[in-house]
N, C-alpha and C positions, 0 to 999 in steps of 0.2 A: 691240369689247368685247361680251361676252355681256350682254344686257339684264337677266339675272337675277343678275348679279354685283354686289355692293354695294361701292362705293368709300367706305369708312368715313372720311369727312373732315368738314369743318366744316359739312356739311348738318345736323348735329345741332342746331345753334343755330337755324337757320332753321325746321326742323320743330317744334322745341320751342316756338318762339314762336307757332306757329299752332295749338297744341292745349293751351293752358293750361286746366286743369280745376279745379273746386272740390274741396277735400279731402273725402274720404268719411269718414263716422263709422266707428268700429271695428266696429259692428254691420253696417254696410253692406259693409265689407271682408270680414267673415266670410261673409256671405251670398253675396257675389260669388265668393269662393274656393270655396264649396260648389258653386255652379253650374259653375264652371270645372273642378273636379275630376271632375264627371260627364262632361265632354267627353274626358277622357283614357281611352282605350278599352283599354289594356293596362298592364302593370306594367313597371318599369324593370329587373326581374330579367333578367340576361343581355343587356341592351340594349347597342347600339353607342354608345360615347361620341362626343360631338360631332356628333350628327345626330338630327333629329326629322322625322317625317312628319306632315303636317296636311292637313285638308280644309276648304275655304273656301266661302263663299256664291258664287252665280253672279255677282253684281255684283263681288265682290272678284276672282274669277278673270278676269273681263273686263278690269278695270283693271290687274291685274298684267301680263297679256299685252300691253297697249298702253302700258305705262309707259316712262318715259325709261330710258336705259341705266344710270343711276347709282342708281336706287332703284325700289321696287315700285310707288310711286304710292299706297300705302295707309299713312297716317300712323303708326298704332300699330305696324304691322308693321315699318316703317322704323326706328322708335324702338327696338323690341326688337332688330332686327338689329344696330344700333349698340351697344346695351347688351351684347349677348352676343358682339360682335365677329364676327358672321357673315361668312363668306367668300362665300357665295352662297345664293340661293334659286332653285330650279329646279323645273319640273314633273316629276312622276314618270313620266308617260306621254308618248309621242312623237306629237305632233300633225302631224308631217310626212306621216304615212301614215294614211289612213282617218279624217281629222280629223272629218268630219261625224258618222260613226257614234259616235266616241268622245265628242264633245260631247253627243250625244243621251243617252248613258249617264252623263254627269257625270264622265267620266274626266279632263277638263281641270281639274277642281277639286282634284285631288290635287297637293300640293307637298312638297318636302323642303328643309329648311334645314340647313346645315352650319356649324359653329362650333368653336372650340378645345376640345380634350378637357378642358382645365382648368376649363371652365365647368360648374357643377352642372347635370346633365341634368334632375333633378327640378324645380329652380327654373326652368329655361328652359321646360320643358313646362307648368308652371303659368302662367307669364307669357304663353305663347303661347295657352293655353286661355282666358285672361282677355280676349282680344280678341274683341269681339262677332261679327265676321264669320268667325272661325275656328270651325267646327262640330265638329271632332274632331281629336284629337292622338294619334298612335301612336308609341310608342318603336320605334326601328329596330334590332331584334335580328337574329340570323342563324338560319337553319335548321340542323338537326343534320346534320353531314356524315357520310356512310356510312363505317363503320370497317373494311370488309372489306379484307383484305390478299391480294395475288395471289401465286400460286406459278407461276413460269414453267415451261413444259414444251414441248419440241420434239417433235412427233409423228413427224418423219422419223427420229429416232434411236431410236425404240421401235416397238412393234407399230402398224401403220397399216391404214387401210381397204384391203381387197383388192378387186380388180376384180370387179364383179358382186355384191358383198356388200351394197352400199348404192346408193341412187339416184344419188349424185354421186361424183366421184373425189377429193373433198377428203380428204387423209389423216387429218385429225383427227376425221372423223365416227365413227371407231371409239370415240372417247372421249366422244362426245356422246350418252350414254345418255338424256339428257333429251329428245332428239328421237326416237330409236329405241332402246328398251331391250331388248336381247337376253337379259337376265338373266345377264350374265357375272359370275360370282363373282370373277374375276380383277380386275375393276374395283372391285367392292364385294361383300363376302362375303354380304350378305343381299339383293342385287339381285333384283328380281322382273320377269320378262319382261312387257312391256306397260305398265310404269309409266313412261309418257312422255306427250308431248302428241299422239301419234297423227298425226304430220305426214307420214309416208312415203306413206300413201294420198292425203293432201291434195295432195302435190306432183304427183300424176298429173293433177290438175285445174288447178292454177295454182302458179306459183312466185313471183309478185309482179308488180307493174307500176310503171314509173317515175312515173306520175301519182298515186301514193299516197306522201305525204311524212310522215315521222315526225321530230318535234323531240326531240332528246336533251337534256333539261334536267339537267345533271350536271356532272362534270368535263369538261374539253375532250376532244373525240374526235380521235384521231390521223388527220387527214385525208389523210395520204400513206401510210397503211398499205396494204400490197400487197393485202390482202383486204377493204379498205373503200373505197378511193379511187374505184373505178368506180361505186359506189352513192352517192356524195356528191351532195347537192343544191347545186350550185355557183352562186353569184351571179355570172353572166357579166359583169354591168355593172361589177364591181369587179376584173376580171381584169388590170387594168393593174399589179397587184402592190401591194406595200407602199409606196404612193406618198404616204400621208398625206392623200389626197383622198377625199372622199365622192362618188365618181363618179356614183352613182345618186340622190344627194340624198335618201336615206331616213333621215338622221340618224345613220348609223353609218359610220365610216371603215374601209375595207378589210375589210368583212364578207363575205369570199369564201366561207368554209366555215361561217359563223355568226358569233357575236360573244361576246366574253368580258366578261360583266357584273360579274365579280368585280374586274376591274382596268380596265374600260372600254377595251378594246383588242382586238387580234386573238386568235383562238382559240389556246390553248396547251395542251400536254399533257405537257411534260417539265420543269416547274419543280420545285424542291425541295419535297417534300411531296405531289406527285401520285402516285397509286397505280395509275393505269390504269383506274379504276372506270368512267369514261364510255366509254372505248374498249371495255371488256369488255361493257358493256350494249349498245352499238351493234352489236357483232358478233353478239349473239344475235338482234337484229332483222334485220340486213341484211348480214352477211358474204357476200361473193360466192360463190355456189355453182358447183360443177363447173368450177373453174379450176385444178384440180390442185395447189393449195397450201392450207395451213392448215386451216381449219374451215369449216363451213356456217352460213348464217343462215336463220332461219325463212322470211323473205320476200326472200331474197337473189338470186332469179332462177335462171336455168338456165345461166348462163355466157355468155349472149348479150346482155348489157346490159339485161336486162329485170327487174332487181330493184327493190324499192321504194327510195325515196331518203330519206336522212337528212341532218341538219345539226346543228350544235352550238349550243345556247343555254346557254352556260356560266355556272354559278353558283359553282363551286369552282375555284380556280386556285392551285396550290402551297399556301402557307399562308394565302392570302387567301380570304375568303368574301364572297359577295354578301349585302348586308343585305336586309331585307324590301322596300324600295323597288326595289332592283335585281333581286330575284327576280321581283317583279311586272312589271318592264320586260322581263325575259327571257321571261316567258310571253306578254306582249303581242307581243314580237318574233316568237315562234314562230307566232302567228296571222297576223301581217302578212307573214311570210316564206313562208307557204303550207302549213304543216303541218296535217294533219287528225287526227293522234294526238299527244298530249303524253305522253311517256315520262318518268316522274318516280320514280326510285329513291332517294327521300329524304323527309324529313318532320320534324315536330316530335315531341318525346318523347311517348309515351303519357301521357294524363291532363293534358298541358300545356293542352289546350283542353277544357273540361268538356262541351260539347255543340255541336250544329249552330248554334244561335242565336248563341252566342258567336263562332263562326267567321265567321258572316255579318256581324254588326253590331258586333263588338268583337274586340279582341286582334289579329286578322290581317286586318282589313277590306281593306287595299290588295291583298293576295294574292287574296282572294276575288273582288274586282272584276276582276282580271286573268284569273283562271281562267274566270269567267263570260263575259268577252269572248271568250276562246278558244273556249268551247263554242258561242257564238253566231256564230262565223265559219265560213262554208262554204268549204272549200278542196278538196273532192273531190265529184265528180258523184254518187257513190254514197251520200253522207252529207250531211244538211242542216246540219251544224255540226261541232264538234270533240269527239273522245273523249279523256277524261282518265284516265290509269292511274297509280296510285301503289303503292309498296311498303307493306305493312302495318306493317313494323317488325320489328326483330330482338331486342327486349327480352324476348320470351317472355311478354308481358302479355296478359290477356284483353280487349284492346281495341286497335284499330289507332290509329296516330298520325295526327293531322290533318296535312295536308289530306285524306289518303286516307280517313279515317273519315267524311268528309262524305257525306251520302246520295246525292249526284248523281255521285260519282266512284267508280271501281273501285279497291278496295284488295285487294292480292294476298298471300295467305299462301303458305307454302312447304312442299313435301314432299321426301322423300329418295328414293334409288333403290329403296328397299324399299316405296315407296308410302305410308309412314306420315308423320305430321307431323314436320318437321325440328325439332331440339331448341330452336332459337333463335326460331322463328316466333311472332309475335303472332297472336292468334286471337280468335274470338267477336265482340264488339261492333264494328260498323263494317267487318267483313271480308266480302268479297263472293265471292271465287273463289280457287282454289288452282292453283299451277303448280310445276314443279321448281325448287328453289332449291339443292339439293345438301346434302350432309352430310359433314363432315370426320371426326367422331369415331365410333369403332366400339365395340361391346361389349367390355368389358375395358380400355378406355382407349387402345387403339391408334388409329392414324389412317390415313386413305387420301385423298390429294388427288383421286384418280380418282373419288371419290364426290361431288365438287363439280361445278360447271358449268364446262365448257370453252369458251373463246371467245378473241377477239382481245385483245391488250394493246398498249399503246404501248411501243416499245423503250426501252432505256436511253439512247439518243441520239436527237436529232431526226432524223426520216426513216428510222428503222429499225422493222421490224415484229417483233412478238413474239406469243406465245400463252401461255395459262395458265389456271389454275383460280381461281375465287372461289366463295364460298357466301353465301347470304343471301336475304331477300325482295327485296333489290336485284336478284338474279339471276332470281328468279321473275317479277318485274314485267315485264321485257322479253319474256318468253315470251308473256304475254298481249298486250302491244303488238304483237309479231311476228305472232301468230295473228290479231289484229284487222286488221292490215295485209294479211295474206294473204286474209282474208275480204272486205275491201273490193276487193282486186284481182279476186277471183272475181265479186263483184257487178258490177263494171264490165264484166267479160267477158260477163256475162249481160244487161247492160243494166238491172240492178235498182238501186233506191235505197231508202234507209231514213231515218227520222228518227233522231236520236241516241238517243232513248229506246227505239225499236224495236231498234236495233242493240245497245244495252247488254243488252236482254232476250235477244236471240239469243246473245250471248256468255255471259251468266250461266246459260243453260239448255243450252248446247252443252258439256256436261260429263259426266264419268264419275264415278259415285258412289264415295266411300270405302267399302270393305266394313267390316263390323263388326270383322273381325280387325285392321284398322288401328288400332283403339282399345282393344286388349286388352293388359294387362300394363304393363310399364315399358320404358323405353328410355334408353340412355346420354345424358347431358346433358353439355355441355362439360367436359372435363378430369375425367371420372369421376363427375360428378353423375348423378342419375336424373330422368327426367320420367315423370309418371303419365299414360299415354295415355288412359284413360277420360275424363279432364278435357276432352279435345279433341273428344269425340264430338259431331257436329252443329254444330261451331263453326269449321270451316275454310272457310266460304263454301258456295256451292251445290255445289261438287264440283271435280274436276280438269279444267282446260281441255282441250278436245279439238278439234284443228284440223279433222279430217275431219267431225266432227259439225257444226261451224260451217258448213262449206261445203255440207253436205247441207241444213242448215236454210235457208241462203240460196237453195239450189236448190228448196226446198220438199219435200224428201224426209225422211220420218220415220226415225230411227235406232232399231234394236232391239238392245239388248245381249244377247249370248248367252254362255253359260259354256263353257269348254274342259274343265272338270273334272266337270260333271254333265250329265245328259240334259235337254234343253230341250223344253218343251211350249208352243208359242207360239200364242196366240190373237190373230191380227192385228187383229181387230175392236177389241180393247182399245187399240190404238195409233192408232185413228182418232177415237174419241169415247168418251163415257161410256156406261155401261150403258143399254140401251133404244134404241140406234141401230138403224135398219132396214137393216143390211148383213149379207149372208150370205157367208162366205168359202167359195169353191168349190174352188180349186186354186192351184197355184203353179208358177213356172218358175225354175230356178236355173241361171245361166250356168256354163260349164265353169271360167271363171277364178275364180268364187266357190267352187266345190268345192275348187279347188287352194289358194286363199288361206286358207280357213278349215280345211282338212284335214277336210272333211265325210266322216265314216265311215258315217253312216246318216241317211236322211231319209224321212219318211212322213207322209201326211195322214190323220188319223183324228179322228172326232167333232168336226170343226170346228177342229181344232188341228194344227199342224205339229210333228212329233216330230223333233228334230234333235240329232245328236251331232257335236261339233267337236273337233279335236285341236290346231289351230294358232291362235296369236294373229294376227289379221288382220282385214280388212274386205272386204266384197263386197256386191253388190246382188242383189235378188230381186224378181221380179214376181209379185204375188198377184192372182189372178182372183176377182172378187166379183160378187154380184148386188145392185144398188141398188134396194131396194123389193120386199119379198116374198121367198119362198123359191125361186121358180122363174124361170128365165130365159125371157123372152118371145121369140117368133119363130115363124113358120109358123102352125100351128093353135093355138099357145099364146099367151095374153095373160099377160104376167108382167113381171118386173123387167128392168132394163137391166144388161147385163154391162159391168163396168168393170175396168180393170187399174190397180193402184197400185204404184209402185216403193217399196221399202223398202231401207234399208242395214243389213246385219248387221255388228255389231262384236263380235268374239269376244275375250274376256279371261278369265284365271283369276279366281276369287273374285267372279264376278258373282252378285249375290244373286237367288235364285229364291223364289217363294212356295211354299206347301205343295203346290201342284199342278205345280210345276216350270216355271211360267210366269215369264219375266223380269219383275222389278219395274221399272217406269218410274222415271226420275229424279225425277219430280214426286211420287212417293209413292203413286200409285194404279195399279191393275192394268189 
């Protein structure tokens, strides 16, 4: 019998006899209740009936762990358990794995108690808080489940990727404008070429690595999907099958492809109420590339078993939701299972948490503890901890929902195929970066599924594969996770490593700016409403995530944005340092492939600047010759500066903002 399960029998009389207390005066009772009330860190609004989460002293935790099977060993707690007819008290976190680290963090002090739903939740919380060695009580609510609905779509029955048109042979790449946007108005009437994550050029450098692992905290992921199964992070120790045995003794039975924390069982994806959300998110990160079927994934490899790996840390299952304790356990599991990126397309309602302090120390403390544990766990040689990515939210509010709004996590806003904010996206406070989320509604109230994000779906039956469209910041979020995974793969290739803070800074600055035109006028809002675009100016995060820029930043190469619609006058010294640096630009060398990729029609060096005209959306490298120190190169009879060469990456797009001299404006706002 589990030692945290209470057998509610005649022990009550024995325990009662051992703890007779003098009656308190009414004043003392009121004062005691006031102290207890302060221990309750959130409200019962929307809370799960029949369950409470609580945090105890170190001494109490130690005694509960070493208690007899029939009771906790703590008198007041045992009495309360019998009073509320508790079925069990159990730890929130799993001490079978990394126990020493977790004890050092105090994670062993979190417990959950379950009791009949007929018992008053508020009364039980107050009685629990009145116990001296209980330091905090948290109501166990559930997070908001994403509401996106999928539209199934078979690319093989419609127009598909043609040979040579895209880097890989996946037929659905034609519909993945969010990776490579050709500006096809047949997919979206206002589509703009280049409004994508710029991954085509990045794929020439890396397509992923199996030693980069991403946890999909969501609905269950279809682990036998034809376009996902090769990139699943499989727990080999549990491959005996559904035998009901915890073969690797990690506290989870049959966790082959992850674990279902909503129902405490195997990963599932086809229960009544499942939408395919988790499978869709997973496909954006790691659908297998170049396998001749379905769609592509950002870090899905080249078709040679070299994609990043994913697994399911499931918190939604059919009509069942994981409560806060189980969400925390799911995040803990992601860290213990080997993930270095936590992909979270969910969150609480905007304004549900007023500020960062309340998220840390109140309301959702158990989730905060789990996420911080994930961040502090190193599972990738290129990163000293874990990266956490959340969707900003689809309520159209000027604030991201927590946990994403918290200052240490990335919250992702969404834009449409036209490069403008999507009608549903949250924005402004707590929002960090933007990515394609798709858009279903068009001007005039018409619709186009092809303006949404195309990815994998779970089929209508177990074991079947499907594909289709969804929209939302839920779809934008895995674009950032996928690009981050691609970047870590490249860092491993180069033998480089970063702190989590350094890597977040690289991600947040490896972006393309929203042009002013993206925030002009109005735009259709769901079912005919209108959104005022100027409201979103400067509030979509740092900019649009750019995979190629991230890889160049990891490599140490500065990216220079250039316009395809205007003549560029580039002063490369401005992309090295601030005014006053002692660098003289001398000359440049453009490889033939860069001429072709950017459609360079004219280039010339004059007055210390490069004059450049481009006609194609693309990327390419250029080597710039400079003199370090002074105006004259030393050598022979001349004492002068040292000649150096520095590589830059040119990224050409329409609507790149130039200053009055025609020089590209840097993303950080200075020239």
